[in-house]
N, C-alpha and C positions, 0 to 999 in steps of 0.2 A: 840548473840547480848548482849551487856553489859547494865546494868541498869544505870540510871542517877546518882544513889547514890554510885556507885562503886568508891572507893578512887582512883583507877588507872586512873579514867577519868580525874582527875585534873592535870595530868602530864604535860600538856601543856597549862594550863590556864583553868579557870572555863568555863564549857559549860553546858548549860541547854536547855531543850526542852520546848517550850512555844507555845502559840496559842490556840485560843478558839476551843473547841470541839475536842481537840486531833489532831489538824491539823498537817501535816508534816512540821514543821518549825524548823529550827536549829539556835541556838544562841551560839556563841562562842566568846572568846576573846583570846588575845595572838597574838604573831607575829611569822610568819614563811615564808620563801621564797615562793611566789605565793599565800599567804593566805591574806585575808583582815586584816588590822591593827585595824579596829574598830568593835565592835559588830554589827551584822547584823541579820535580820530576813528574810530568803529567802526560798520559797517553791522549791522542787526539780524540778517540772515541769516548773517553771518560769526561762527559760534559752533560749537564741537565737536559739539554734539548734531545741529544742522541739517546739518552737513557729513557726519556719519555716515549721516543719513537720505538725502541726495543720493547717497551712494556706494551704499547698499543698493538704492535705486531704480534706479540705472543698471545694477547687477549683475543684479537681477531682471528688468529689461526685456531686457537683452542675452541672458541665459540663456533667457528664455522664447522669444525670436525664434529663437535658435539651436536649441533642442529642437524647436520647431515645424517648422523647415526640415528637420532630420534625420528627424523622424516622417513628413513628406510624402515623403521620398526613400527611406526604408527599406522593404524588401519586406514586412516583418512587424512587428507592434507587440509591444512588451514592456511588461507592465503596471507593472513597476518603473521602467523608464525613463520612462514616462508620469507615474508619481507624482512623480518629480524635476522633469520638464519642465513638467507642467501643474498640479501642486499646490504643490510646494515653491517654484519660481520666482515664481509669482503671489503667494504669501504673503510672499516677500521683498520683491517690488515693493510691495505694499500696505503692509507694515510700514514700508519706507523712506518712503513718501508720508506716513504718519502721524507719523513721527518728525520730519520737516522742520518742520511748524508747531509741534510741541511745543517744539523748540529755540528758535524765534522767541518763542513764548509765555514760556518761562523767561527769555529775554533781556530782554523787556519787563518781566517781573516784577522782575527784579533792578534795572533802571533806575528803576522806579517806587519801589522800596525806597529807592534813593538820593535821589530827589526826586519825591515824590508828585504834585507839580504840574507836572512837566516835560512839555512838549508833545511828542507823538510822532507822526510821520507815516510812512507806508510807501509809498514811491514807487519804481518801478523805475529803475535806473541807466540813464542815456542812454549808449549805446555810442559811444565816441570813441577810435579807435585811435591818435589823435595823443597821447592821454594815456599816458605810459610805464607807469603802474601797470596800466591796462586792457590795454595791449598785452602786457605781460608775463603777465598772467592768461590772456589768450587763447592765448598761446604754450604755457603749462603745460597748458591743457585739451585743445588740439588734439593736442599731442605725447603727452600721457598716453593720449588716446583711441586714437591709432595704435599705441601700445604695448599698451594694455589689451585692445583688440578682438581682435587675433590670439591673445593668451594665452587669452582666454575661449573663443574659437572652437576652438582646439586642445584645451584641457582638456575642453570640453564634448563634442567629437567623440570623444575618447578615453574619457570617462566614459560616453558613450552606448553605445559598442561594448563597453565592459567590463561594463556592466549587462545587456547583451544576450548575453553570453558564457556558456559552460558553467561557467567558473571561478566567476562570480558566482552563477549559479543553484544550483550544487551546493556551494560552499564559503563564499565571502565572506559572503553574507547568509543562508545556509540551514544552520545547524547542525541545524536540525530536519530537514533533508532528507538527512542523512548516509546513511540506508539507501539512498535512491534514488540518491544520488551514487556510492556504492561499486558498486552493481550496474550502474549505467549505464556506468561506466568499463570494464567488462569485457563489455559487450554488443556486438552487431553495429551498433549505432547510435551508438557512442561519438563518431563525428566529425560527428554531426548536431546542430545547435544546438537546445537545449531548446525555444525559441520556435517552431521550425519545425513541431513536432508539437503542442505544447500550445496554440499560439495561431493560427498561420497568418496569412493576410492577409484584408483586408476590414474595412469600417467597423463592422459589427455585432459582430463578435468583437473588434475593437478596443476598443469601449466595454465589453463584458463582461469582457475581460481586465483593464481598468483598475479596474473595480469589484471584481473577484475579487482582484486584487493588493493593492489598498487593505485589504480585509478581512484578508488573510493577514498583511500587514505589522503591522496593529494587533494581531492575535492573537499574533504573535511578540513584540511589544513588551510586551504584557500577560501573556505566558506562559499564555495561555489556549487554545492550540492543542490539537487532539485527539492522543492517544497511543494507538494509531497514528493517523497522518493517514488519512482516508477514501481509498478508491481513486478515482482520477481519471476512471474510464471513464464515469461518469454525466455528467460535465461536459466531456468532450473533444468536439471538432468531429467530424462524421462523417468517416470514413476517406476518403471520396471527395473531401474538400476538403484533405486533408493527406497521408495515406499514398500515395494513388494518383498523387501527383506523381512518385513513383519506382516504385511498384509497381502499375501499371495492369492491369485484368483481362485484357486482350488479351495481356499478357505471360505469363500462366499457361499451362502446357501439360504434358502428359505425366505420367510417374510418376517418382518419386525413390527412389533407393536409400538406405535409412537403416540404419546399423549402430550398435548399442549393445553395450557391454561391461558385463556384470554379474558380480558376485562373490558367491558364497555366504558366509553367516556361519558357516562351519565352520573347522576348524583349518587347512585347506589354502587357504582363500579360493578355493574352486574357481571358475575363470572360466567364463562362458558367453557366447558370441557370439550376438547376436540380429540377423538380417538380415531386412529386410522391404522390399517395394516399397510406398511410399506413393502412392496414387492422387490426386495433387495436382489434375490435370485443369485445366479452364478453357479458354482459348483464345479465338479470335475469335468473339463471340456472333453477329455478323452473318453468319457463314458457315455455322454449323450449331448445333445444340443442344449446349450445353456438357455436359461430363461430369466426374466426380470431386468432390473435396471442395470445390473453388472454385465449384461450381455454386451454393453458397449465396449468393454475391455476384455471380457473373458471368452468371447466367441472365437471360433477357429479362424475366422477371417479377420478383417480389421477395418476401421473407419478413419477416414482422413477428411480434413476440412480446411477451408481457407478462411482466416480472419483478416479483415481489412482495417482494423483499428487497433490502437495501442493496448487496450484492455481485453481484447479477444471477445468483444460482445457482438460484433456485427459479422455474421457468418452467412455469406451468400451462396456458398458451394460446398457440398458434401458428397463424398464418394464412399460407397459401401463395397468392399471387396469380399465376396463369399469364399468359403473354404474350397470350392471347386475352381476358383480363379475368376469366375464371372464378376462383372462390375455394374454397379447402378449409380448414376449420378443424379443428384437432386440439386435444384437451383432455385433461388428466390429472386434473382435479378431479371427474370424473363427471358433469359437467353437459352439457346439450345444446348443439350448436354454435350454435343459434338464440338461446340465452340471452346476456345482455349479458356482455361480456368482464370478467374480474376486475379489481379495483383494483390498480394498480401502474403502473410505468414502461413505456410503450409505445415500443419501439424497432424501427426497420427494420434488419435484420441487415446488418452490414458487417464489414470485416476485423477490427475491434477487439473483436467479440464472441467471436472465438476467439483471436486474437493479442492478448490484453488485457495482456500483460506483455512486449512486445517489447524494451524497454530496461531493465526493472527486475525481472528474475527472481531470486527468492530460492531457490536450490537446496536441496532437502531434503538432510538429512545422508546418507541412504543413496545418493542419486544423486551428491552431491559426493564421497563417499568412493570410489565406483566410478570416477569420472573421475580422481581422484587416483591410484588404483591402476593404471589403464590408462595413465596418463602417466608413471608411475614415481616420482611424488612420495611415495607411500607404497610401502613394500617389500612386495610380495604373498607373499614367503616367510616373513614373520613370522607365527607361529601366531595365528589369530584376530584379526588386526589389523582386518579389516572389522567384525567384531562389536564389539570393544572401542572402536574409534574412533567408531562410531555412538552406542554407549551413553555415551561421554564427552561427546559433543556435545549430546545431548538432556538432559543434566542441567542443572538450573536454576542460573544464576550471576547475581550482582548486576551485574557490569559486566565488560568485556572483560579487564581486569587479573585479576580473580578467576577468569575462565574459563581464562586462560593458565595460571594456577598449578594450577587443579583438573584440567584435562586432562593437563598434564604429570605431576602426581602420580598420577592414575589409571592411565595407561599404563605409567609406570615401575614402579609398585608391582605392577601385574598381572604383568609379565615378571620382576621381581625375585623374586616369591613363587611363581609357577607355572612358569616356564621360566628357572631360574637359569643353566642352560648357555647359553641364548640371550642373556641379560642380560650374562653375562660375556664372551662371544665377539663380540658385535655391538652394543656400546653406541652406536656412530656411527649405525647404521642405525635403531636405536630412537629415538635423538635426532632425526635427520632426519624420521622419520615423525611424531614428536610435533610438531615445528615445522609440518609440513603440516597436521595436524589443527587446531592453534591458528589457522592462517591460514584454514582453512575456517570456523571459527567467526566470525572477524572479518569474513568477507565475507558472511555469511548471517544472523548473529544481532546484534541491536541492542537490548539490554535497556532502554536509556534511552527508546526510542520504542516498546517493547513490540512489536517486530517479529521475526518469524522466518519460516520457510518455510510455516507454517500461516496467517499473517496475511492474505495476498492470494492467493486461489485462482488457479491458472494454467489457463486453459481449453484449452490445446493438449493434445490427447490425452485420456485418461481415467484416468491412473494418479496417485494421491495426491489429485487433485481430480476431481470428476465430469466436468467439461469436456463432451465430446461427449455424455455420457449425460444431461446436463440435458434434452435433447430426444429422444435416441436410446437410451433405456432400455427402449422397448417399452411405455411407459405412456401415450403420447399417442395417442388414437384419435379417428376421426370417429364421427358418429352411425351410419354403416353398418358400423363395426367395423374400418375400415381403419387400420392403425398406421403411425406413422413408423418406417421400417425401422431395425432395430438389428442387421443382419447384419454380421459383422466383414469379410466380403469386399468390402463396398461401398467400404471405405476403404483397406484394405491386404491384401497377400498376403505370407505369410511364407516365406522361403527356408530350409528346414530341412536340416541336414546329415544325409545318409543314408549317407555313405561317405567314408573318408579323413580327412586332417587337414591343416591349414595350407593351402598353396597347391594341394595335390592334393584338397582337399575337394570332394565332390560335393554340390550343393544341389538340393533338389527343392521346388516350390511346394506350399503346403498352409496349414492353419490353424496357429494358435499351439499349441505343445506345452507344456502347463503342467506344472511338476513341483512337488509331486506332482499326479497326475491328479485332476481334480475331477469328482465325480459327484453325481447328484441335485440337491438344492437348492443345494449348494455351486457347481455349474457355472452357476448363475443369478446368483450374487453379482457385483455391480459391483467392478471392480478396486480402487477406492479404499477399499473396506470392509476390506481386508487390507493393501494397500500404502499405508501411512500416510506413508512417507518417513523414519520413525524406526526403532526397533528392531523387527526382523521377529518376528512371533509364532513360537512353537515349531511345528515341523512335526508336530504331533499335535493331537488334539481339545482338549486342555487349553490349547493355545496361544491359542485364541479363547474357548473356553467355560470360562473360569477359574472362574466362580461355581459352574457345575454340577460341575466337578471338585473344587473345594473343599468343596462340600456333601456329595459322596460320601465324602470323606475325613474329614468331621466338622470342618472348619476354616473354615467360612463366617464371613467377617468380620462382626463385630457381635453374635455369639452366643457369645462365649467364656464368658460368665458362666453360660450354660445347660448347659455341658459337653455338647454334643450328640454322639451316638455316630456312629461311622463306619458307612457302609453295609457290611453283612456280606460282600458280594462285591466290595468296592472293590479288593482286591489280586488277585483271581482272574479277574475278568471285565472285559475292555476295552470301551470304548465301541462299537467295531465289532461285537462279538458280539451286541449287541442292535439296533444301528442300522445296518442295511444300506442305504447310500446309494442303491443302485440300485433299491430298493423304496420304496413309500410309507411315510410316517412315522406312520401312524395306529396306534391302540392294538391293533387286531386283528392287524396285521402284525407288530408287535413282540411281541405275546402268542404268536403262532405260532412266532417264532424261539425263544422259551423252550423249546419242545418239543424243540429240537435236543439240549438237555442233559437235559431232564426228560421224555423220552419214556416212561420207565418209570412216572412219576407224573403221567400226562396228566390223569387225573381230578382230581387235587389242585391242579394248577397252571393248568389251563385257566381263562381268565377272571379270573386273580388281578389283573392290572393294572387291569381295569375295576372290580373290587371296591375295590381301593386308591383309585382315583379318586373313586368315590362317597363313601368315608370321608373323604378329604381335603376334598372340596367341603363336606361337612357341617360339618367342623370349621372350615374357613374361614368359613362363613356364621356360625356361633356366635361366632367371634372378631371378626367385623366389626360386630356389633351394638354401638353406642355406642363404637366404637374411638376412642381418643385419638391424638394425633399420633405418640407412640412406637410404639403398636401398629400403626398404619398403615404406619410405616416397617418394622417387622418383617414384616408381611404382604407388603409390596412386595418386600422382599428375598427372601422365600421363593418368590414367584411367579417372580421372575427365575431363581432357582436351579433351579426345577422340583421340586415336592414329591415326585413319584414317583422321583426319583434317589436319595432316601434317605427312605423312608416313616417309619421309626422316628425319625429326626431331626425330620421334619415333625410327627409326633405330640407330640414333646417341646416343640417351639416353639409350636404352637397350644394345647397344654394350658397352658403357661406364660401365654400371652396371655389365655386365658379365665380362669385363676385370678387374674391381675392385675386384670382388669376386676371380677370377683366381689368381691375384697378391697376395691377402691375403693368 
């Protein structure tokens, strides 16, 4: 560094250092490209870049302190608030601190460019309030702080609470969360803040929520999030730490009357009222043993299970720990209780394992249409409105706009073509019902996120989703053969109408009366196998057994080129003529039923089915030798359809398969 008295310092004009207290001020004269033409006195730190850095550092520091105070005072943490307060604000502070010396460096570089030999010192200014210039600067800083600090505080406070609000979680930052937002707004928890259930309080979940929230924000910014987003149940806090703040086990008690209005998919939309007592149970566990459904979470012991899939629907292992410490293990995988438990997520059962969609339930089309009919949004006097509305809803649409057009066209065209008198006399009723169906679609279907009623299984009940039957289907047994009970009466009692109508109706306790009556193997089917929430199957065998019916008629898909024949008795013999559901389904029983029609030809037809079966098995074995991919497809389709439902067609298909292999 050169002293001010060095002669070489005057090579480009007189330069001298001045300023009270040895302040870092530079005075120079002379002219050079990019240099001031007139003498100036300018401190190194007084430049726009450094001032911006000072401003950012102050904003970052005040913001960090403000969000820290709010986080300490808030009852629950919000990961997105924490991102702003503990990630964005520190970055602003650090960036400001980095910009400050950068401005000084650039200022020095410019001065050196004007005079490479100019002496430069960096000393702090001596504070002297008698100096008018310094006094004025102090007034500006103090006054600005008193104005700026309340503004930062108020805006930070409002920003904190906004990012902790339902509007922010559901709308402002979460277009990806639109399915959850729409269903949440119509749920019984619509006035509960998202963070209260999804985060709660406590340091551990405070940190987890921040990390999870950061990943979610990055995924949204990169457009790399899953479609649909995975169910949250695997990552939620135990219900004892959130739900039970409002719904504690001692509050549960007694039975509840549940009423459901259902409508048939016929021309009259025939209504059916379902009344049942739901044995909720529960109560004070310290007073007595709990009873009812809430025993699962209110009992003195505990229930644990292993789920082997992402949506917690497949549960092969259940352990009951009694209040005396004894344990009972139930398994559905055929292994011994003493064997190691299967790989998967281990959970202690709580409220969320049944109430897994308390605020984000996507109604199935059939259920949503039933509700709309019972509320009057859909006109139940319109012929087949239940059937046509559900059919229009389950059709695939690219987006809500296309769905609105498609649903409107489908319903209007149906009534215009099939019921012109209804179309001409009641256009307003049809229009109102059409709008209601479009509204149902917008509340339960979200093509952009690939979400509909089938995306997230609802474990309450056992219709549409397995629900209770994940464990209570009679498949989970102990080594001694004891099963987890699957008796309907354990959870509900139905109140069936036996006399009268309306207010004069007489109800009687009993089991559920299914229409049509289920017999044999059909009585053992789980509800969700038929009740899919979409278009109901036909009330006949062909409604579910479509492949078998098509095979009998010679119309099995994939075999059109073979011109397979129809079964000779397809038009004269119904399924029930051979399959008596009250009897076993083995070949001997069915063969015996043939004699009801062929009793005069008993010698000819006795054992006919067994002979056909042996023949088909041999043909199948011949076709399976060196079968290629296409042949395997044909054989699989034939097995599904049941070769004995059309033996002549089976011969044609298997013969073609063998000929194809021989030719190759």
